[in-house]
C-alpha positions as CSV (number, residue, x, y, z in Angstrom):
1,X,-25.1,-35.9,39.6
2,X,-24.3,-34.8,43.1
3,X,-22.9,-37.6,45.2
4,X,-22.1,-39.8,42.1
5,X,-18.8,-40.3,40.4
6,X,-18.0,-41.7,37.0
7,X,-15.3,-41.0,34.3
8,X,-16.0,-37.7,32.6
9,X,-16.4,-37.4,28.8
10,X,-13.1,-35.6,28.6
11,X,-11.2,-38.7,29.9
12,X,-13.3,-41.5,28.4
13,X,-11.1,-41.9,25.3
14,X,-7.9,-42.1,27.3
15,X,-9.5,-44.5,29.7
16,X,-10.7,-46.7,26.9
17,X,-7.3,-46.7,25.3
18,X,-5.7,-47.9,28.6
19,X,-8.3,-50.7,29.0
20,X,-7.6,-51.8,25.3
21,X,-3.9,-52.0,26.0
22,X,-4.6,-54.0,29.1
23,X,-6.8,-56.4,27.1
24,X,-4.1,-56.8,24.5
25,X,-1.7,-57.6,27.4
26,X,-4.1,-60.1,28.7
27,X,-4.4,-61.9,25.4
28,X,-0.6,-62.1,25.2
29,X,-0.3,-63.5,28.7
30,X,-3.0,-66.0,28.1
31,X,-1.1,-67.3,25.1
32,X,2.0,-67.6,27.2
33,X,0.1,-69.3,29.9
34,X,-1.4,-71.8,27.5
35,X,2.1,-72.6,26.3
36,X,3.4,-73.1,29.8
37,X,0.5,-73.6,32.4
38,X,3.1,-74.2,35.2
39,X,4.5,-70.6,35.0
40,X,3.6,-69.2,38.4
41,X,4.6,-65.6,37.4
42,X,2.4,-65.5,34.4
43,X,-0.5,-66.9,36.5
44,X,-0.1,-64.2,39.0
45,X,0.1,-61.4,36.4
46,X,-3.1,-62.8,34.8
47,X,-5.0,-62.7,38.1
48,X,-4.0,-59.2,38.8
49,X,-4.6,-57.9,35.3
50,X,-8.1,-59.3,35.2
51,X,-8.9,-57.6,38.4
52,X,-7.6,-54.3,37.0
53,X,-9.5,-54.6,33.8
54,X,-12.8,-55.5,35.6
55,X,-12.3,-52.5,37.9
56,X,-11.8,-50.2,34.9
57,X,-14.8,-51.5,33.0
58,X,-16.9,-51.2,36.2
59,X,-15.8,-47.5,36.7
60,X,-16.9,-46.7,33.1
61,X,-20.3,-48.3,33.6
62,X,-19.7,-51.4,31.4
63,X,-21.1,-53.9,33.9
64,X,-24.7,-54.1,35.0
65,X,-23.6,-53.8,38.6
66,X,-21.6,-50.6,38.1
67,X,-24.1,-49.0,35.7
68,X,-26.7,-49.2,38.5
69,X,-24.2,-48.1,41.1
70,X,-23.0,-45.1,39.1
71,X,-26.4,-43.9,38.0
72,X,-25.9,-44.7,34.3
73,X,-28.9,-47.0,34.2
74,X,-32.2,-47.1,35.8
75,X,-31.7,-47.1,39.6
76,X,-33.5,-49.9,41.3
77,X,-33.1,-52.2,44.2
78,X,-31.4,-55.4,43.3
79,X,-32.9,-58.7,44.1
80,X,-31.0,-61.1,46.3
81,X,-30.2,-63.2,43.2
82,X,-28.7,-60.2,41.3
83,X,-26.6,-59.3,44.3
84,X,-25.3,-62.9,44.5
85,X,-24.5,-63.1,40.8
86,X,-22.6,-59.8,41.0
87,X,-20.7,-61.0,44.1
88,X,-19.8,-64.2,42.2
89,X,-18.5,-62.2,39.3
90,X,-16.3,-60.2,41.6
91,X,-15.1,-63.2,43.6
92,X,-12.0,-65.4,43.5
93,X,-13.6,-68.7,42.5
94,X,-12.6,-68.6,38.9
95,X,-9.1,-67.5,39.8
96,X,-8.8,-70.5,42.2
97,X,-10.0,-72.8,39.4
98,X,-7.3,-71.4,37.1
99,X,-4.7,-71.8,39.9
100,X,-5.7,-75.4,40.2
101,X,-5.4,-75.9,36.5
102,X,-1.9,-74.5,36.5
103,X,-0.5,-76.1,39.7
104,X,-2.8,-78.7,41.3
105,X,-1.8,-82.4,41.1
106,X,-3.3,-85.6,42.5
107,X,-1.3,-86.5,45.5
108,X,-2.1,-90.2,45.8
109,X,-3.4,-92.9,43.5
110,X,-7.2,-92.9,43.4
111,X,-10.2,-93.4,41.1
112,X,-9.7,-89.8,40.0
113,X,-6.2,-90.6,38.6
114,X,-2.6,-91.5,39.3
115,X,-0.5,-89.6,41.8
116,X,1.4,-86.7,40.1
117,X,-1.1,-86.3,37.3
118,X,-3.0,-83.0,37.0
119,X,-6.0,-82.5,39.3
120,X,-9.0,-81.6,37.2
121,X,-11.7,-79.8,39.0
122,X,-15.2,-80.9,38.0
123,X,-17.9,-78.4,37.1
124,X,-19.7,-78.8,40.4
125,X,-16.4,-78.0,42.2
126,X,-15.8,-74.9,40.1
127,X,-19.3,-73.6,40.9
128,X,-18.8,-74.4,44.5
129,X,-15.6,-72.3,44.6
130,X,-17.4,-69.4,42.9
131,X,-20.1,-69.3,45.6
132,X,-17.7,-69.8,48.6
133,X,-15.4,-67.0,47.5
134,X,-18.0,-64.5,46.2
135,X,-17.1,-60.9,47.0
136,X,-19.2,-57.9,47.9
137,X,-17.7,-54.5,47.0
138,X,-16.0,-54.3,50.4
139,X,-14.7,-57.9,50.7
140,X,-15.7,-61.5,51.0
141,X,-19.4,-62.1,51.1
142,X,-19.5,-65.2,53.3
143,X,-18.1,-65.4,56.8
144,X,-18.9,-69.1,57.0
145,X,-19.4,-71.7,54.4
146,X,-20.6,-75.3,55.2
147,X,-20.0,-77.9,52.5
148,X,-21.5,-81.4,53.0
149,X,-20.5,-84.3,50.8
150,X,-20.1,-88.0,51.5
151,X,-16.8,-89.7,51.7
152,X,-14.5,-90.1,48.7
153,X,-15.9,-87.1,46.8
154,X,-12.6,-85.1,46.8
155,X,-13.0,-83.1,50.0
156,X,-9.3,-83.2,50.9
157,X,-8.2,-82.3,47.4
158,X,-10.6,-79.4,47.2
159,X,-9.4,-78.2,50.6
160,X,-5.7,-78.4,49.6
161,X,-6.4,-76.3,46.4
162,X,-8.1,-73.6,48.5
163,X,-5.3,-73.6,51.1
164,X,-2.5,-73.4,48.5
165,X,-4.2,-70.6,46.7
166,X,-4.7,-68.6,49.9
167,X,-1.1,-69.2,50.9
168,X,0.3,-68.0,47.5
169,X,-2.2,-65.2,47.0
170,X,-0.2,-62.1,46.1
171,X,-3.0,-59.8,47.0
172,X,-2.6,-60.6,50.7
173,X,0.2,-59.7,53.2
174,X,0.6,-61.6,56.5
175,X,-2.3,-64.0,55.8
176,X,-2.8,-66.8,58.3
177,X,-4.3,-70.0,56.9
178,X,-5.2,-72.9,59.2
179,X,-6.2,-76.5,58.6
180,X,-8.4,-77.5,61.6
181,X,-9.8,-80.9,62.7
182,X,-10.8,-82.9,65.7
183,X,-7.3,-84.3,66.1
184,X,-3.9,-83.6,64.7
185,X,-3.8,-86.6,62.4
186,X,-7.1,-85.6,60.7
187,X,-6.0,-81.9,60.5
188,X,-2.7,-82.9,58.7
189,X,-4.6,-84.7,55.9
190,X,-5.3,-81.5,54.0
191,X,-2.0,-79.9,55.1
192,X,0.0,-82.9,53.8
193,X,-1.9,-82.9,50.5
194,X,-1.2,-79.2,50.1
195,X,2.5,-79.7,50.9
196,X,2.9,-82.4,48.3
197,X,1.0,-80.3,45.8
198,X,3.4,-77.4,46.4
199,X,6.5,-79.6,46.4
200,X,5.6,-81.1,43.0
201,X,5.4,-77.7,41.3
202,X,7.2,-74.4,40.7
203,X,5.3,-73.1,43.8
204,X,8.0,-74.7,46.0
205,X,10.4,-72.0,44.8
206,X,8.3,-69.4,46.6
207,X,7.8,-71.2,49.9
208,X,9.6,-72.3,53.0
209,X,8.3,-75.7,53.8
210,X,8.5,-77.1,57.4
211,X,7.1,-80.1,59.1
212,X,4.0,-78.4,60.5
213,X,3.8,-75.1,58.6
214,X,4.5,-73.5,55.2
215,X,5.6,-69.8,54.8
216,X,5.8,-67.5,51.8
217,X,8.7,-65.0,52.6
218,X,7.6,-62.5,49.9
219,X,4.2,-61.9,51.6
220,X,4.8,-63.4,55.0
221,X,1.7,-65.6,54.5
222,X,1.7,-68.7,56.6
223,X,-0.2,-72.0,56.7
224,X,-0.5,-74.1,59.9
225,X,-2.2,-77.1,61.3
226,X,-4.5,-76.9,64.4
227,X,-6.6,-79.5,66.2
228,X,-9.1,-79.6,69.0
229,X,-6.8,-81.7,71.1
230,X,-4.0,-79.0,71.1
231,X,-3.6,-77.2,74.4
232,X,-3.9,-73.6,73.3
233,X,-5.3,-71.6,70.4
234,X,-4.9,-68.0,71.6
235,X,-3.2,-65.2,69.7
236,X,-4.4,-66.2,66.3
237,X,-5.7,-63.9,63.5
238,X,-6.8,-66.2,60.7
239,X,-7.7,-65.0,57.2
240,X,-8.8,-68.5,56.2
241,X,-9.8,-71.5,58.3
242,X,-10.5,-74.9,56.7
243,X,-12.4,-77.2,59.0
244,X,-12.0,-80.8,57.9
245,X,-14.8,-83.2,59.1
246,X,-16.5,-80.6,61.3
247,X,-19.0,-83.3,62.4
248,X,-16.2,-84.9,64.4
249,X,-15.5,-81.9,66.6
250,X,-16.0,-82.9,70.3
251,X,-17.6,-79.6,71.1
252,X,-18.1,-76.2,69.4
253,X,-15.2,-74.6,71.5
254,X,-12.6,-74.6,68.7
255,X,-15.1,-73.4,66.1
256,X,-16.1,-70.5,68.4
257,X,-12.4,-69.6,69.1
258,X,-11.5,-69.5,65.4
259,X,-14.7,-67.6,64.5
260,X,-13.9,-64.9,67.2
261,X,-10.2,-64.8,66.1
262,X,-11.3,-63.9,62.6
263,X,-13.0,-60.7,63.8
264,X,-10.0,-58.5,63.4
265,X,-9.7,-59.4,59.8
266,X,-13.2,-58.2,58.9
267,X,-14.4,-59.2,55.4
268,X,-10.9,-60.3,54.5
269,X,-11.5,-63.5,56.4
270,X,-13.6,-66.6,55.9
271,X,-14.2,-70.0,57.3
272,X,-14.8,-73.1,55.2
273,X,-16.1,-76.3,56.8
274,X,-16.0,-79.4,54.6
275,X,-17.6,-82.4,56.2
276,X,-19.7,-85.5,55.9
277,X,-22.8,-85.9,58.1
278,X,-22.5,-87.6,61.5
279,X,-24.2,-88.0,64.8
280,X,-26.5,-85.0,65.6
281,X,-25.4,-84.6,69.2
282,X,-22.2,-84.2,71.1
283,X,-21.5,-87.3,73.1
284,X,-20.2,-85.4,76.1
285,X,-23.0,-82.8,76.5
286,X,-25.9,-84.2,74.6
287,X,-26.3,-80.9,72.8
288,X,-26.5,-80.5,69.0
289,X,-23.1,-80.7,67.5
290,X,-21.7,-77.5,65.8
291,X,-21.9,-79.2,62.4
292,X,-25.5,-80.2,62.9
293,X,-26.3,-76.7,64.3
294,X,-24.9,-75.1,61.2
295,X,-26.7,-77.6,58.9
296,X,-30.0,-76.7,60.6
297,X,-29.2,-73.0,60.2
298,X,-28.6,-73.5,56.5
299,X,-32.0,-75.3,56.3
300,X,-33.7,-72.3,57.9
301,X,-32.2,-70.0,55.2
302,X,-33.3,-72.4,52.5
303,X,-36.9,-72.4,53.9
304,X,-36.6,-68.5,54.0
305,X,-37.2,-68.6,57.8
306,X,-34.2,-66.3,58.2
307,X,-31.9,-64.3,55.9
308,X,-28.1,-64.2,56.2
309,X,-26.0,-63.4,53.1
310,X,-22.8,-64.0,55.1
311,X,-23.6,-67.7,55.4
312,X,-23.4,-70.2,52.6
313,X,-24.2,-73.9,52.6
314,X,-24.0,-76.5,49.9
315,X,-25.1,-80.0,51.0
316,X,-25.5,-83.2,49.0
317,X,-27.7,-85.8,50.7
318,X,-30.2,-88.5,50.1
319,X,-33.8,-88.0,51.3
320,X,-34.3,-89.5,54.7
321,X,-36.8,-92.1,53.4
322,X,-34.5,-93.2,50.5
323,X,-33.5,-96.8,50.3
324,X,-29.8,-96.8,51.0
325,X,-29.3,-99.9,48.9
326,X,-30.3,-98.3,45.6
327,X,-28.0,-96.8,43.0
328,X,-30.3,-93.8,42.5
329,X,-29.8,-93.0,46.2
330,X,-26.1,-93.1,45.8
331,X,-26.1,-90.9,42.7
332,X,-28.4,-88.3,44.4
333,X,-26.0,-87.9,47.4
334,X,-22.7,-88.1,45.7
335,X,-21.7,-85.4,43.2
336,X,-18.6,-87.4,42.2
337,X,-20.4,-90.8,41.8
338,X,-18.8,-93.0,39.2
339,X,-16.2,-90.3,38.6
340,X,-14.2,-89.3,41.7
341,X,-15.7,-92.2,43.6
342,X,-16.3,-95.7,42.1
343,X,-19.8,-97.0,41.8
344,X,-18.4,-100.5,42.3
345,X,-17.1,-99.5,45.7
346,X,-20.7,-98.7,46.8
347,X,-22.0,-102.0,45.6
348,X,-19.4,-103.8,47.7
349,X,-19.6,-101.5,50.8
350,X,-23.4,-101.7,51.1
351,X,-23.2,-105.4,51.7
352,X,-20.7,-105.2,54.6
353,X,-21.3,-101.8,56.2
354,X,-23.8,-101.2,59.0
355,X,-26.7,-99.3,57.7
356,X,-26.3,-96.3,60.0
357,X,-22.6,-96.0,59.0
358,X,-23.5,-96.3,55.3
359,X,-26.2,-93.7,55.6
360,X,-23.9,-91.1,57.3
361,X,-20.7,-91.7,55.3
362,X,-22.1,-92.7,51.9
363,X,-25.6,-91.0,51.8
364,X,-24.6,-88.0,54.0
365,X,-27.6,-88.3,56.3
366,X,-27.6,-87.2,59.9
367,X,-28.3,-89.8,62.6
368,X,-28.9,-89.9,66.3
369,X,-26.5,-91.7,68.6
370,X,-29.3,-93.9,69.8
371,X,-30.9,-94.4,66.4
372,X,-31.0,-97.8,64.9
373,X,-32.3,-97.7,61.3
374,X,-34.9,-100.3,60.4
375,X,-34.2,-102.0,57.1
376,X,-36.1,-100.6,54.1
377,X,-39.5,-102.3,53.9
378,X,-39.6,-103.3,57.5
379,X,-43.0,-101.6,58.0
380,X,-44.5,-103.2,54.9
381,X,-47.1,-105.9,55.4
């Protein structure tokens, strides 16, 4: 067993007793949390305890991943799928979903509910979080995540949950979280939603809230707003960057600056871009936009033309040839159709919205700046 390490037989019983006590403690905390889901201290204890329990079980070889790693099962190369599933199990996605259940609220009246009522993550959103925040054994798996959904599918709400969790995460010290967009007004959408979410819960007791940033004194974690029209972006060391509507960036400059700035954080840092589709090219240079470039890169990975486990993309869109006037097209492109976003709104919008605009914002299809869509059936004789 040279070069391998696992708990010896002489200590197995003691280790099992410790894990059993931790599991008993977990059950007790879960009961307390169910009685009062807004208790931030219990939520923090649950998150930390679950990590400790999983680590102990892994060390003893009670997970498939650790049995293979420790030599307690047949040693074989893992498939990419097995690696991903193990990374999801180790990740923070489920913790973020629990955090949302405890503290997240709807910040303005919408189809999803009234302002001030609990924000309920849908199953597709929970699965999305699990993939974005999957972890390898040495840190976050994905350096960049691109999420593409049409308008009114809860992009801002999801971004605010992610930002709030990262800000209040007790496992990090000195974290820097940034909401980034093409202009300051757009960048502040997610920031203001996060601020209202914190102010309406017990989380406010742990934060110092200012006009353009929020700080947690206990950890020195800080959350700020940035935009492409700001004069300077030097001296940053972000752990989390949330790009809102990446398609609207005038160039790739700010994306490259933030990506480079994350370098010092290693696998403790990640960038999440949540966007709708847009025009394929930059108006100033005529080059492919950063959002479309990343979209194409994701397509290459899907087609297995390249392999990059540090990159993740989830994109909902209608097929290019789809009739934008049909309900089945809307359902295919919108994961929140007739739930987060009202079906009746589509029925109205399709009658008064230019086709190109409807295809980008409602069907999440990319268009060229010079492109003029022909009405469906125009080629039929």
